C-alpha positions in Angstrom: -65.4 -33.5 -30.0 -64.7 -34.2 -33.7 -67.3 -31.8 -35.1 -66.7 -29.1 -37.6 -69.1 -26.6 -39.3 -71.0 -28.0 -42.2 -69.1 -26.0 -44.8 -65.8 -27.2 -43.4 -66.9 -30.8 -43.6 -68.1 -30.4 -47.2 -64.7 -28.8 -48.1 -62.8 -31.6 -46.4 -64.8 -34.2 -48.1 -64.1 -32.6 -51.4 -60.4 -32.4 -50.7 -60.4 -35.9 -49.4 -62.0 -37.2 -52.6 -59.3 -35.4 -54.6 -56.3 -36.4 -52.4 -57.0 -39.9 -51.2 -53.8 -41.0 -52.8 -51.2 -43.6 -52.9 -47.9 -42.0 -53.7 -45.2 -44.6 -54.0 -42.0 -42.7 -54.3 -38.6 -44.0 -55.4 -37.5 -44.2 -51.8 -40.2 -46.7 -50.8 -42.7 -44.1 -49.4 -46.4 -44.4 -49.5 -48.6 -41.5 -48.4 -52.4 -41.7 -48.0 -54.9 -39.1 -46.8 -58.5 -39.6 -45.6 -61.2 -37.8 -43.6 -61.3 -39.2 -40.1 -62.4 -37.6 -36.8 -63.6 -34.5 -38.6 -60.2 -33.7 -40.0 -57.9 -34.7 -42.8 -55.5 -37.4 -41.6 -52.3 -38.2 -43.5 -50.4 -41.4 -42.9 -46.9 -41.5 -44.5 -44.7 -44.6 -44.2 -41.6 -46.1 -45.7 -40.8 -49.7 -46.6 -39.4 -51.6 -49.5 -42.5 -53.8 -49.7 -45.3 -51.7 -51.2 -48.0 -54.3 -50.5 -47.1 -54.3 -46.9 -47.2 -50.6 -46.7 -50.6 -50.4 -48.4 -52.1 -53.1 -46.1 -50.6 -51.5 -42.9 -51.9 -48.0 -43.8 -55.4 -49.3 -44.5 -55.4 -51.1 -41.1 -54.2 -47.9 -39.4 -57.0 -45.9 -40.9 -59.5 -48.6 -39.9 -58.3 -48.4 -36.4 -58.8 -44.7 -36.2 -62.3 -45.0 -37.6 -63.1 -47.7 -35.0 -61.9 -45.4 -32.2 -63.9 -42.5 -33.6 -67.1 -44.6 -33.4 -66.1 -45.5 -29.8 -65.1 -42.1 -28.4 -66.9 -39.4 -30.3 -69.6 -37.5 -28.4 -71.2 -36.6 -31.8 -72.1 -40.2 -32.3 -75.1 -41.0 -30.2 -74.2 -44.7 -30.1 -70.6 -44.2 -29.0 -69.5 -45.4 -25.7 -68.8 -41.8 -24.6 -72.3 -40.7 -25.5 -73.8 -43.7 -23.6 -71.6 -42.7 -20.6 -72.9 -39.1 -20.7 -76.5 -40.4 -20.9 -76.1 -42.9 -18.0 -77.7 -42.0 -14.7 -75.7 -44.5 -12.7 -72.5 -46.5 -12.9 -71.5 -47.4 -16.4 -69.1 -50.1 -17.6 -66.7 -49.0 -20.4 -64.2 -50.9 -22.6 -60.6 -51.3 -21.6 -59.6 -48.6 -24.1 -62.0 -46.0 -22.8 -61.0 -46.8 -19.3 -57.3 -46.3 -20.1 -58.1 -43.0 -21.8 -60.3 -41.7 -19.0 -57.6 -42.7 -16.5 -54.9 -40.8 -18.4 -57.2 -37.8 -18.8 -58.0 -37.7 -15.1 -54.3 -37.9 -14.2 -53.5 -34.9 -16.3 -56.6 -33.1 -15.0 -55.3 -33.5 -11.5 -51.7 -32.7 -12.4 -52.9 -29.4 -14.1 -55.3 -28.4 -11.2 -58.2 -28.9 -13.5 -56.9 -26.9 -16.5 -57.5 -30.0 -18.6 -61.0 -31.3 -18.0 -62.9 -34.3 -19.5 -66.2 -33.1 -18.2 -66.9 -30.0 -20.4 -69.4 -31.7 -22.7 -72.3 -29.4 -21.6 -70.2 -26.3 -21.9 -69.0 -27.2 -25.4 -72.6 -27.9 -26.5 -73.6 -24.6 -25.1 -71.0 -22.6 -27.1 -71.4 -24.8 -30.2 -68.3 -23.4 -31.7 -67.8 -26.5 -33.9 -71.3 -26.1 -35.4 -72.7 -23.8 -38.0 -74.4 -21.6 -35.3 -72.0 -20.8 -32.5 -73.3 -18.6 -29.7 -72.1 -16.6 -26.7 -73.8 -18.0 -23.6 -75.1 -15.9 -20.8 -73.5 -15.9 -17.3 -76.4 -18.0 -16.0 -76.0 -20.5 -18.7 -72.3 -20.8 -18.1 -72.8 -21.3 -14.4 -75.2 -24.1 -15.1 -72.9 -25.8 -17.6 -70.0 -25.6 -15.1 -71.9 -27.1 -12.2 -70.2 -30.3 -10.9 -67.4 -30.4 -13.4 -63.7 -31.0 -12.5 -61.1 -33.8 -11.8 -63.3 -35.3 -9.1 -66.5 -35.4 -11.2 -65.7 -38.9 -12.5 -64.4 -41.9 -10.5 -63.1 -45.0 -12.2 -62.8 -48.4 -10.6 -61.6 -51.0 -13.1 -63.9 -50.6 -16.0 -66.7 -49.0 -14.1 -67.2 -45.2 -14.3 -69.3 -43.3 -11.8 -70.4 -39.7 -12.5 -70.9 -37.6 -9.4 -73.9 -35.9 -11.1 -76.2 -37.9 -13.4 -76.4 -35.2 -16.0 -72.6 -34.7 -16.4 -71.5 -34.7 -20.0 -68.1 -36.3 -20.9 -66.1 -35.0 -23.8 -62.7 -36.4 -24.9 -62.0 -33.8 -27.5 -58.8 -32.8 -25.9 -57.3 -36.2 -25.8 -59.0 -38.8 -28.1 -57.5 -37.6 -31.4 -54.0 -38.0 -30.0 -55.0 -41.4 -28.7 -56.2 -42.5 -32.1 -53.0 -41.3 -33.7 -51.0 -43.3 -31.2 -53.0 -46.4 -32.0 -52.7 -45.9 -35.7 -48.9 -45.7 -35.3 -48.9 -48.8 -33.2 -50.8 -50.7 -36.0 -48.0 -49.7 -38.4 -45.3 -50.7 -35.9 -46.9 -54.1 -35.4 -47.0 -54.6 -39.2 -43.2 -54.3 -39.2 -43.0 -50.7 -40.5 -40.0 -48.9 -39.0 -40.5 -45.3 -40.4 -43.8 -43.6 -40.4 -45.7 -40.4 -39.5 -49.4 -40.1 -38.7 -50.7 -36.5 -38.8 -54.3 -35.8 -37.8 -54.8 -32.1 -38.1 -51.7 -31.2 -36.1 -51.7 -34.2 -33.8 -48.6 -36.0 -35.0 -47.0 -39.3 -34.0 -43.6 -40.3 -35.4 -42.2 -43.8 -35.8 -38.4 -43.9 -36.0 -36.7 -41.3 -38.2 -37.2 -40.3 -41.8 -34.7 -42.6 -43.6 -31.7 -41.8 -41.5 -32.7 -38.1 -40.9 -35.0 -36.6 -38.2 -38.5 -35.7 -39.2 -38.7 -31.9 -39.6 -42.0 -30.7 -38.1 -43.0 -27.1 -38.9 -45.0 -25.3 -36.2 -47.7 -23.0 -37.6 -47.4 -19.3 -36.7 -50.6 -18.6 -34.7 -51.2 -15.1 -36.3 -49.5 -15.4 -39.8 -51.4 -17.9 -41.9 -49.1 -20.2 -43.8 -45.9 -19.1 -42.0 -43.8 -21.5 -40.0 -42.9 -20.3 -36.5 -40.3 -22.9 -35.7 -39.1 -26.1 -37.3 -38.4 -29.0 -34.9 -36.1 -32.0 -35.8 -37.8 -35.0 -34.1 -37.6 -38.8 -34.1 -39.7 -41.5 -32.5 -42.0 -39.2 -30.5 -45.3 -37.3 -30.7 -45.9 -33.5 -31.2 -49.2 -31.8 -30.8 -50.1 -28.1 -31.2 -53.3 -26.5 -29.8 -54.1 -22.9 -30.9 -56.8 -20.3 -30.8 -56.7 -20.1 -34.6 -57.9 -23.7 -35.2 -61.7 -23.4 -34.6 -63.2 -20.0 -33.7 -65.6 -17.3 -34.6 -65.4 -13.6 -34.2 -68.0 -11.2 -32.9 -67.7 -7.5 -32.2 -63.9 -7.6 -32.6 -63.4 -10.5 -30.2 -62.2 -14.0 -31.1 -64.1 -16.9 -29.4 -62.2 -20.2 -29.8 -62.7 -23.8 -28.8 -60.2 -24.1 -25.9 -62.2 -23.3 -22.7 -60.9 -22.3 -19.3 -62.9 -24.6 -16.9 -62.7 -21.9 -14.2 -64.7 -19.4 -16.3 -66.4 -21.4 -19.0 -65.0 -19.0 -21.5 -62.2 -19.3 -24.1 -58.8 -19.1 -22.4 -57.1 -15.8 -23.1 -53.5 -16.1 -22.0 -52.1 -18.0 -24.9 -52.2 -18.1 -28.7 -50.7 -21.5 -29.2 -49.0 -24.4 -27.4 -46.9 -27.2 -28.9 -46.0 -30.2 -26.8 -43.5 -32.9 -27.6 -43.9 -36.1 -25.6 -43.6 -39.9 -25.9 -47.2 -40.3 -27.0 -49.8 -38.1 -28.7 -52.6 -38.6 -26.2 -50.5 -37.1 -23.4 -49.2 -34.4 -25.6 -52.8 -33.6 -26.7 -54.1 -33.2 -23.2 -51.0 -31.4 -21.9 -51.2 -28.9 -24.8 -54.7 -28.0 -23.8 -53.8 -27.7 -20.1 -50.8 -25.5 -20.8 -52.9 -23.3 -23.1 -55.4 -22.7 -20.3 -52.8 -22.1 -17.7 -50.9 -19.5 -19.8 -47.2 -19.2 -20.6 -45.7 -19.1 -17.1 -47.8 -21.8 -15.3 -48.1 -23.8 -18.5 -44.3 -23.8 -19.0 -43.8 -24.9 -15.4 -46.3 -27.8 -15.9 -44.3 -29.1 -18.9 -40.9 -28.5 -17.2 -42.0 -30.6 -14.2 -42.8 -33.7 -16.4 -40.1 -36.1 -17.6 -39.6 -36.5 -21.3 -41.9 -33.6 -22.1 -40.9 -30.4 -23.9 -43.0 -27.5 -25.0 -43.2 -24.2 -27.0 -45.8 -21.6 -26.0 -46.8 -18.4 -27.7 -48.3 -15.9 -25.2 -51.3 -13.7 -25.9 -48.8 -10.9 -26.6 -47.0 -13.0 -29.2 -43.9 -13.7 -27.0 -42.3 -17.1 -27.4 -41.6 -19.4 -24.4 -39.7 -22.7 -24.5 -38.9 -25.4 -22.1 -35.3 -25.9 -21.2 -34.9 -29.0 -23.4 -36.0 -27.1 -26.5 -33.7 -24.1 -25.6 -30.7 -26.5 -25.3 -31.6 -27.8 -28.8 -31.2 -24.4 -30.4 
């Protein structure tokens, strides 16, 4: 879920050691960056009281680390790892139950394009490791057995897997959830203007000192080039793309966003950006829309209240929901 190849982890650690900073600007800004959930997370906040800022940002990072330990499938002691190992009903925390419930709701809404039960498939491809592989058809069939929106049932805090060996993976939603929780920590500390950015999962608190936050969306095929800049306030924005984690073999790109119908990387889209009230929903919806492709993915987002999106098709064409078109 939060894994990265070893060389990426080492590079991020080096960068984090160099850029774990406190940057108090004249306008009351404090920005700090740390390695959490396998990616560099930046928290930027504004307030006249620098001590309050420092304390709030530290607490926000601590909350993200706590949730990583709770939700990561790469941690054998995490609640999600224990759920995957359980043969029978398993009782989870309130936080995990809420996240599973949200994920299952979006899974059903997207006809299974978003799926919490792809743990075995992701282990099979191992794209986030140092040794990714292309599975055989038989291996894919085995990994896809019993997955889907009905593979998990949740009653209160008790989770029942329909198959004992089912592997749960929250990689398409947990990072957004942790970003939301970090922003809530800042809000509860009295901060009124802040941004939490975890590798493209962004949650925004208020505006940026009277002006909208300006969020640049990465061009999926032109490294370092901004495709679109969105002026946003008090919302979340998440981008999923086939350029984030991938390997290439024989001229083909194999990335980390899988189509649950085939067990292979989804091929209809290059990237999807979703704007929503919370980052957890935006995270899952971006994955679902990516798998569905521009037409069906755009319709999924259009049908939801307070959700907007921008999709880049496999051919490079740009698609926007009506709210973003009106904003031009």
